[in-house]
TORMAR-911213 format. One record per residue (C-alpha): x, y, z; residue in three letters. Coordinates in pm, whole numbers, plus 32768, in hexadecimal, padded with zeros to 4 digits. Example, Ala and Ser with C-alpha at 12.3 -4.5 7.8 and 13.67 -1.06 7.14 Angstrom:
BEGIN
84CE7E3E830CALA/85577F9682CASER/
# end
This chain:
BEGIN
F2457E35ECACMET/F0D57E33ED08ALA/F07F7DDAEE6DLEU/EF1E7D78EEC9GLU/EEA47D6FF02DILE/ED667CAAF04AARG/ED387CD8F1BDGLU/EDEE7DC3F2A1LEU/EDA57DC9F414VAL/EE457ED7F4E4ILE/EE057ECBF657LYS/EE138012F712VAL/EDDB8076F879THR/ED1D81B3F8BFVAL/ED2E8240FA1BSER/EC8D8371FAB1THR/ED038439FBD6ASP/EC028454FCEBALA/EC4F85C6FD1CGLY/EC098625FBB3LYS/EAB1865EFB27THR/EA508583FA05SER/EA7F8629F8B5ALA/E99B85F8F78DALA/E9E284CEF6B0MET/EAA98523F577PRO/E9E18532F438ASP/E9E78424F32EGLU/EADF84E0F253ARG/EBDA84FEF36FTHR/EBB8838EF3C7LEU/EBEC832DF25AARG/ED278404F249GLN/EDB08363F385TRP/ED688208F2FCLYS/EE0F8257F1AFGLU/EF4682E0F25CSER/EF6081AAF33AILE/EF3880C0F20FVAL/F0398189F148ARG/F1328175F268GLU/F0FC7FFDF28ECYS/F12C7FC4F119LEU/F26B8092F11BASP/F2F37FC3F23AASN/F2937E7CF18FILE/F3377EE5F048LEU/F4747F55F0FCLYS/F4877E07F1B0ARG/F4507D46F06DMET/F5617E0CEFBELYS/F6517DDAF0E0THR/F6127C63F0EAGLU/F6387C4CEF70ALA/F78C7CF8EF8AASP/F8097BF3F082ARG/
# end
């Protein structure tokens, strides 16, 4: 079963502690890996939910 996501919006909250110094921004490769892992996790959850509802 192919699943196409045309638009996926994931809202996140990023907070920093006042006592910590700011670290350098992650590079593009790291950001891409994070995004891919988040999308993969969301797709897995969607597919599990679809399968569960189909079994009902």
